[in-house]
Structure formats: structure tokens, C-alpha cells
N, C-alpha and C positions, 0 to 999 in steps of 0.2 A: 504493499500499499503505499509506504514511504518513497519508493522508487517511482510509482505512478505519478504521485503527487509532483516529484521533481521533474519529472519529464513533462507534466502538463505544465508546471511552470515556466519551463525552458521554452516549449513551444509557444505558450502565451507571449513571453517577452520577445520571441523572433517574429509573431504577427503584429504586435505593437509596433516593433521597428520597422517592418515592411510597409504598415501604414504611414508611418511618418515619413520615409524615405519616398514613398509613392507620391505623397501629398506634396512634398518639397519638389520632385521632378515635375509634377503637374503644375505647380505654380511657377516653375522656371520655363515650363514649356507653354504654358498660358497665362502669362501675367495679367493682372487685373486692368492695366492699362494698354492691353493689345487691341486696336481697333477692330470691330465687328461690322463686316459689310452685309447691308440688307438693300431690298428693293432695287436690284440691277435690272435696268432695261435700256432700251434704245428708242431712238425716234429721230425726227429731222431727215427722213431717209431721201435721199436723191439718188441719180444715177452715178454719182462719184462721190458720195459722202453720207455720213451717219454721225449722229451724236449719242454718245452713252451718257447713263446716268446713274449713280448710285450714292447711298447714303453710308456714314459709318457713325457709330455711337459716340466715338470720340475723334477729335480732330486729327487729320493724317493727310500726307500728300497724295498724289494721284498719279498713277502710270498705268497705260494700256500697251499689251502687245498683241498683234494679229499676225494672221496668216491666211491664204486661200485654202478652204477645205474642199478639196476636189473630189474626194470620195469618203466613205465610211472607214476606209482601211488605211490610210495614210498615218505615218508617225509624225507627232508634232515638232515642228520647226519653226518658230516664229520669226518671221522676216521682217516686221517693222514694229516700231514702238514710239509712243508719245509720253512724255513726262511733264508734270506739273508740280512746281515744289511748293505752292500754295498749301497751307494746313488749314484744312476746312473739314465740315462734316457733310457738306452737300456738294457731291463730285458732278462735274459736267465738263466732259471733254469731246470736242468734234474730230472726226477724221476726215480727210480729204484724198483726192488723188486714187481713189478706188475704182474698179472696174464695174459696169452695169451688170445687173442679174447674177452678182456672185456671191456664194455662200463663203462667209469668212468667220473662222474660228478665233476667239479672243480669250485674253485672260486680262482682270483689271487687278491692281495691286495697290493696297494703302499700306503706308508705313508711318509710324511715329516713334519715340524712344521705346515704347513698350516691345514692337517688333513690327513685322508684316503679316498681312493677312491676304488672300487670293480667292478670287471668285471667277467663273468662266462661263462662257456661252457661245452662241451663234447669232449673226445678223447676216441679213441680205440685202444688197443695193436695189434700187429701182432698176426696172429694165426698160428697153426702148420700145417695148410693144405698144400695141393700141389700148390694151385694158379692157377692150369691149368685152362686156358681161351680158350674155343671152340666158333667159330662163324659160323652161317650157314645163307644161302641166298637162296629164293626159285626161283631165276631165274637165267640167266647166268651170269657168271663173267668174266673177260677176266685176265686169267693167264700169259698173255705175259708181265704183269709189276709186276709178282711176283719176291720179292727177294730171293725165294728158296722154300717157302711153298704154293702150289695152294689152294686159297680159296675153300671152299665147296659151289658149285653153284648147283641150281636146285635141292635142297633137299626137300623131301617130308616131310612136317611139320607135317602131320597127324601122320606119323610113329615115327617121332622124340619125340613129345609129349607122345604118348602113350608109347614107352620105357622108357621115364623118369618116368612117373607115375607107370608103372608096376614095376620099380627099387625101388620105394620108400618103407622105411621100417617103419618109424615111425610116419611122419609128411608131410603135403603139405599145406601150406598157398597160396592162390590164390588170385589176383586182376584181373580183366578183366572189360573192357568197354564194350566189346560184347562177348556173347558166345552162339552161334547158330548153328544148323545144325548137328554137329558132335555126332550123338549118340555114335560113336564108344569111343570118348574121354570121354564123361560121363559114360559110361559102365566101361571104365577103372577107372575111380574116385570111382565107386560105389565097383568095384572088391577092389580096396585098402582099401576104408571103411570096407568092409566085412573081410578082414585079419587083421584088427586092426589100421589102419593107421588112425590117427588124421587130420581130414582135416577141415579147415576154409576158407571160400569164403566170400569176399568183392566184391559186383556187383554195378553197376551203378544204377541209380534212374528208368530206363526206365522198362517197362513190361518185366514179365518173358517170357523166350523161353520156349519149351518144354523140352530142355535137363536142364535147370535150375530147372524146376518143377519136373523133374525125379531124381536129386539129392536131393532135399529136402524130396521127398517120400522115400526115403532110408536113411533119418536121417542125410544128410551133412547139417549142419548150413548154410545159406546164409545171409548176412547182406547188405542191400541196402543202398545206399546214399540217404537221405531224406532231406537234409539240403541245401538251395538255389539252386533249381533244375534248374536255368538257366544255371549253370555250371555243370560239369560232373566229376564223378570218371572216370578219363581217363587212370588210370594206367594200364600196362600190365606186371606185374612181380609175379613171383611164388617162393617160397620157399621150397626146398625139405630136409627132414630129419634134420632141425635144432632143433627142439623140440624132447624131450626124447632121446637124442642120444649123447652119449658122445665121439663118433668117430668125429674127426675133418676131416679126409679124405673122408667123406661120406655126407658133407653138400653142398647143391648147390644152387646158385641163377641162375634163368632164367629170362631174361627181353629182352628188344628189342622194335621193334615197332608193331609186329605182335598182332592184336585180333584172337579169335578163330571162325572163319567162312569161308564158303567155297572161297568166292571172296578173302579173306586175305589170304589164304594159297596157292591159286593157281594163280590167274589173278593179283593182287595188287603185288607191288613189295616191300618185308619186310625182315627186318633181325632180327635173333634171336642170342643171346649171354648167354653162359652158363659159371658160374664161379664156381669153387670148393673152396670156402672159407669160412671158419666160421665166420671171422669177419665181411665181407660183408653182410653174412646172418643175423647176429645181428642187424647190422644196418636197414636192410630192415624190419626185423622182428619189431623192435621198431616202425616203421613208419605204418607197417598193423596194430599192436595193438592199435595205436592211434585212427585209423577209427574203429576197431573193439571194442574199447572200453573195453577190459579186456586182461589179459595175460592168461586166461584159454581157455578151449576149446570152451566155449560159449560165444556168443557176449553180452556186455551190452549197449544196445540201448541209454540207458540215458547219458552214458559217451562216447559214440562214437562220434568223431568229423571229421568233412569234412571241405575242403574249408578254409574258413577264420578262422573258429574255431580252426585251428590246431596251435601248436607253432613250432618254431625252436629248438626242441630237442633231436637229433641225432648228433653225430661225422660227419664230413664231409671229413676227409683225412684219407686214408688207406695206409697200407703198405701190398700188396698182394703177399707175396713169393717173394718182391723185387721190385714190380711194383707199382708205386705210382697209386692210384685211387682216385677220388672226387667223393662224392655223394650228390645230393640235390634234396630237394622234393618241390613241389609246392602247394600252394601259400607261404607257410611259409617261405621259405630259399631264397628268392631273387634269383631265377634260372637265369632271364634275366640279372641280375647285374653280377653273376658270369660268365657267358658265354661271355658278352659284355668284361668284363675285360681279359678273356683268350685270345679273338680274338685280343684284342688291344696290349697286352704284349707279347704274345708267338710266332707268326708266325715270321720266319726269312726268309721264301722263298714264302710260298703260303698258301691259305686256298681254301678248295673244301668243297662244300655241297651238299647234296640230301634231299630235303623237301617237306612234303606234303603242308604245310602251311607256308607262310612267310608274315607277317603283323605285325610284332614287331618293332617300331621304334627304339629302344636301339640298337637292334642288325643291323639295317639296317645301323645305323650311324656308329657302329665300323667297317662293312664291307665297306662302303664308306671310312673311315679313311685308311683301309687296300690297298684298290683300288687307293686311291690319292697318298699312298706312294711309288706305284711302284711295290708291290708285287704281285703275281698272284693270282687272285680270278676267281673261276670257279664255275657254280652251275647248278643244275638241279631242274625243278619245275614241280609239277604236273601241267598237263594241264589245267584242270577243274578250279583248285583252284588258278592258275595263272590270272584267269579272275576276281577274287573277287575285289570288290571297293577298299579296301585297300592294295592290293597286292603290294610287293616291286617289282614285275617282270617287269611291263612297266617301271617304273624309271630305274631300273638296265639295262634294255635293250636298254635304250636311245631313247624310243618310245615318240611321241610328248604329253608329260603329263606334270602337274606341278613338279617341283622339278627332272627333269629327270637328269640321269648321263650323264656326258659328259668330256671325252669319255665313251661309254657304258662299261659295264662288260662282260664277256665272259660267259653268261647262256643262257640256254636253257628250252623249255617245252618238256616234253615226251608226244609223241602222240600216242604211241602205246595202246593196250587195257589194261584196268586195271588203277589204281593209283599209283602213285609213293607215298607210303605211309610211306617211310623212314623218320625219324628225325635225321639226322646224319650229322657231319661235321669232316673235316680232316685237321689237320695242319702239314706244311711240309711233305707231302706225296709223292712228286715226287723228293725228293733228300735226299741223305743219311746222310746229317747233319741238322741241326737244332734241334727243339723240334717236336718229333714224338707223336703226341696227335690225339686220337680219342673221340668224344663224340656222345653218343647215347641215347635212352631211348624212353619214350612216349611223350616228350616234343616239342609239334610244335613251330615254331616261330609265335605266336599270343597272343593278349593280354589276352583272356578268359584263355588261359595255364598259364599265368604268375601271374594272380589275382584271379582267383576263382576255376579253375579245380585242381583237385587230380592228380599231375604228378610225374614222376621221371625222373632225368636226372643223367646219368653214364659217367665220364670223365676218360680215360684211358691213361696213359702217357707210350706207348710201342711201339717200332717201329715194331714189328711181327704182333701186331692186328691192328696198323693203315695200314700196307701194305694190310692184309687181306681185308681191308674194301675199300682200294684204288683200289683193283681189280675189286670190285662191282662197285664203281662209275665211273672208267675207262670206262666199258661197257654201263652203263646207259647214261654217257657223249656222248660216240659215237654214240650210237643208237638213241640220242635225236638231232643229227646234230653238236656236238661239234667236233672239229679235234684231232687228237691224241696228248696226253699231253706229252712235253718232258719230259724224266727221266735223272736226273744227277746221274750217277754211281759212281762218285769217292767218296769215303768215307774218309771224312778229320780226321776222329777219329780213323781209322786202317790203316795198311799199304795199300797202293795205289795198286790196283789190274791191272789197265791198265791206258794207256793214249789214249783218243779218239780223233783224230784229225778232222777238218772240211774237208770235200770232196774237192777235187782241180780237174779242176776248179769248180766253183759254182757262178752264175749259168752256165749250161753246155747245149750243143745243142743235143749231143748223148750219150758220154760216159764220165764217170767221175771215179777218182780214190779214195778210202776211204782207209785209213791207220789209224794205231793204233799200240801202243805198249804194250806187255806184259811183266810184270814184275815177273811173274812166268808161269811156264807151266799149260796149262790147256783146259777144253773142251769150245770151241768158237762156237757161233751161230751169224752170220751177216744176217739180214733180212732187206727186204725193205717192206713199208707200205704206200699204197696211203692217200690221206688227209682225208679220212674217217675212216682211222685206220684200214684199210683190209689189210692183209699180201697178197703181190703180188709176192714175191720172196724170197728165202732162198739162199743167196749167199755162205754161209759157214756154216757147222754144222759139226765139227771135233775137234780133240785134236791138239794143237799148242804147240811148244816150246815157251819159253821165246824170247823176242827181238820184233824188228819192222816188220810189215806185211803190205803187199799192196793187195789189191781187187779191181778189176775194175769192174765197173756195165755199162753195155750196155743197154740204154733204148731208143732204136730206135722204138721199137714197142710200146711205150706208148706216151700219149698226153703230152702236156706241162702242168705245174703246179706244186705244191708244194708236194714233197714226204719226207719221213722220214726213216732213216735208224738207226738201233738199233742193238747195241753189247750186248751181254750177256755171261758172264763167271764167273763161281764159285759162283753164287747168286748174282753177281753185273750186273746192265745193264745201259747204257746209250744212249740216244736218240738225234739225230742231224737232222736238217731240211735242204733239199738241194731243188733247185729250176731247173726243167727242162725247158729250154725255147726253144720253137719251134714257 
């Protein structure tokens, strides 16, 4: 017993000594006055330059090292640097003399007497491309909420796909969760292969379809995800003519929600967005090649990475011909954190969504915060997926379940044939002020998409694209049982086009007067809609001079209830609600 006590005392003394020396080493390695870097980002993106920003908790100097990152597989060898000796906590350094549409790897270093800390990332410069964005939907849209450009609804996705393939000259990179049925599309890819187009295809882990087999038969390489197959390679993006092509005006990214199958192209509701920009093609190609395992025409399955194997190794912020875009890939890039932060910080007026699956707590929490703040929140769920055990729909609808929302949100399920297969949301879509943002891609609001699937999320800060998606959402919202969404047509950022006053009297029994003031002459349309959003009368559709105008509506033939009246002139529109009391 005495020996055991002696041994215990010796071990305990050694343990205490180890703790002492460990603490001493750590205090030397991480002294209290070592600066800590946070909020590292970049902006002010041009074709030849970019500005980097970061904070330190303690004052320190600023240094940046950078290099062209030409693939996922090169060793680090920084070729350029900038140093600023000013001792600050808010670090801002601009870099110039860069090349357009080029991905750069960089390190930032801040040092003070306590030591130096390093952080790193990637940025990309603006391209020479046009930046043209085209959006397509395979079902009807509501152009009455257009701000000037009608959205492309009822588009034949098969024809669109074949046309894009047939126009390819040098390369096509494809990722799809499903490719079936369309022998016409596989034939177009085979024709492209035969005329010399280099094609690479990353597919899900599921069994080959007959069209996948036909591609491989004609020498088109297909790499399938074999890693952690409880999750999926769920991307749906294609890159046209990025490789072997020096023309910045012929490089296209194709993405959105649509897989290539007959239901997806016809009965299910989907969107496709095509962007002509070399820089965004560069980012998506880098993500593609991480899964492909090489930057050559042939895959390297030993280096191919999927799901949690992947790293956050691409730039996220782009300047596409003056439009800010942000790109994130799952699961490496914390997509739900980015989307939740966007939802919490950007809406000034409203957030609308159209979503196949919604089971992601972080996003639901962000939307609840929006709802409780008094901002408009409206959404359309797919009916079948709204019934899943963890779906947010019952809670948001105010149904008698745990953690139900009170008051409930203005959300509905689509009961028509086919899936609501979209994965998009809109910020400030029904007002001409605020932050006009649209986010789309393959990312469902569900846990597998966030932690294991290969997904892509594209966010565009642009009023035109925002409105194109709003025309689609408005139609889905109305046909799912929602009411007409009120649109504020007064633009606080440009000269006011008109002043739209509340009808008088309101409520009214039979007739009411609608008044408005035009600040310049123009074509004016004044229409009445019922609570389902159906146009029931056009009171005025003609050219009018500036000044105050009055229009009377006789509603004697209509039943009592809520109606809407919309005034549209020169690309601006505004909607008001009125009540017919009978």
C-alpha cells in the first residue's frame, strides 16, 4: 500500500508538471497580444483588380501574398505581395495589375509585437464577358407583375438543352443527379463528341440509364460518385465552351433546378438559368474538377472528391458585368449559414420562396425571425414533401403541432400534378426599393443537402433577374391558393413615376373612385383583380397626360369581398387592396 501511494504521488506530480509546461508552451505560442483575424472578404472587383478587407482584434500591420491558382492540384508558390506598415484593426488593401476572369489564391498576414497570424482564401477578377443572364421556366408565369420584361414561361426544356449542346464548339462539362429518357439529348451529346467537343460527365451513384450507357459507348467519360452513397451527387450544372476556348463571349454556365427526365421537363415545375460569363464558368469548372479528380479530359478516380471529402477551395463573390453574384457549394462551403445570414440581413420588405423540400432548422429559424419582424413572408411548398416528418410546413402554417408559428405564415402547398421542384427564394421582389436578390440552384432546404450531398447555390443581386423569378413565383402562389401579392410601384431610387392613392370610399357598397397622379405622360393600364389574382376588368388602357386622374369602378355585378386594383405605367406598377361590402 505504501508503494502504491508513492507511485500515485509521483504520477500526480508529473501530471501537474506536464500541465505547467503545456500551459507555458501554449502561452508562448499563442500570447494574449497575438492579433486574431476575422471577417476576411473581398470586393470592388474589376477586370484587373480587387480589394481585400479583414479585421483584427488588436492593432497590427497588413500583408497580402497571392498567386494564380490554375488548378486544384498545384503546390503553393506565392509570386506577388503588398505590405502596409500602418498599425490598424480595420485592414483594407487593393491589388491591381491582375488578369481578367482569373482565380487567385491569397494569404493575408497581420503582425504586431505579439506575433503574426495568417488567414487565406480565393478571389476571382471580373471577366471580359457580356454577363448576359437568361432565365427559363417550364410552366406558366404571371407577366402582370413584370417590371418591363416578360419572363420566359412554358419553355420546352428539351429544345433548349439540344440547342445549347449543338452550339458548343470546344467543351461541355456536365453534372446531373438524373439523366434518363431523352435519347434526343444523348444523341446531341454524341454529335458534339463526334465533331471534336471535349465532354466530361459527373453523375450520381445510381445505376446507369440507357442514355448514360449510350454516352459511354461513344467514348464520353462518365464518373459516378462512389463515396458515402447515403448522400447524393445532386448538382445540376453544365459548363459550355470554357475549356480550349479563348473567346470570353462564348462561355456559358447552365444551372437551376431541373434534372434531365421527362417528368422534370414537363409535369414538374422547374427553372433554368444560363449565364454568359467566363469567371463564373471558371469557378464551376474548379468545383467540377474536384469531383472529376483532374483538370484533364479523363477522370482520376483516386483523386476524385465528393461530399465531406471536398474542401472550400473556390472564390465565392463575383462581379458579372456589374452584377454581384455569390456561389457556394455543399457540403464544404457552409451553404445554409450563408443563406441564413442573407435572409437575416438583406430583406427590407419581403421574402418569398418556392421550395421542393424544407426541413432545415437554420433556415426555418431565419424565416421565423423575418416573420416576427413584420416583413412579408410568403411561400409555396411541394404538397408531397410538405407531409414529411420534419417539414417546416405544418409549423409555418400554424397547424396544431409542436413549435407551431403564431400567427401563421402566408404559405401554401401546390396541389396540381407534378412536383414543385424549384429551390429558389426572392428578397424584396414586390417593391422597387430594397435589396433585389434571387437565390437558386440545386440546394433543397434539408439537412442532407447541407452536410453530405454535392450541391450548388447561386445568388444574384439584380432587380431584373429578381423580377423574372417573381413572375414565376406569383403564378405558383396564386394557383396554390394564395392571394394576389401587393406590389409597391414607387421607386425611391429614381424619379417618381406616379402617385397611387387609396380608392374612396373604402369599403364601398357599389361604386368607388380610384385616383392617381402622373408626373409625366405615358401609357396607363388600370385593372381589377379578384382575391384569386384573376383579372376581371380593365378600367383603362390608354395614353394619358401628366396630372391627376380619376376613374370610377361600378362593382354592382360582383359579390362582396376583397379585390385588388393595379396601375401600370412605363415599367412601374403598384397594387392596392379594396373591400366591396354587400
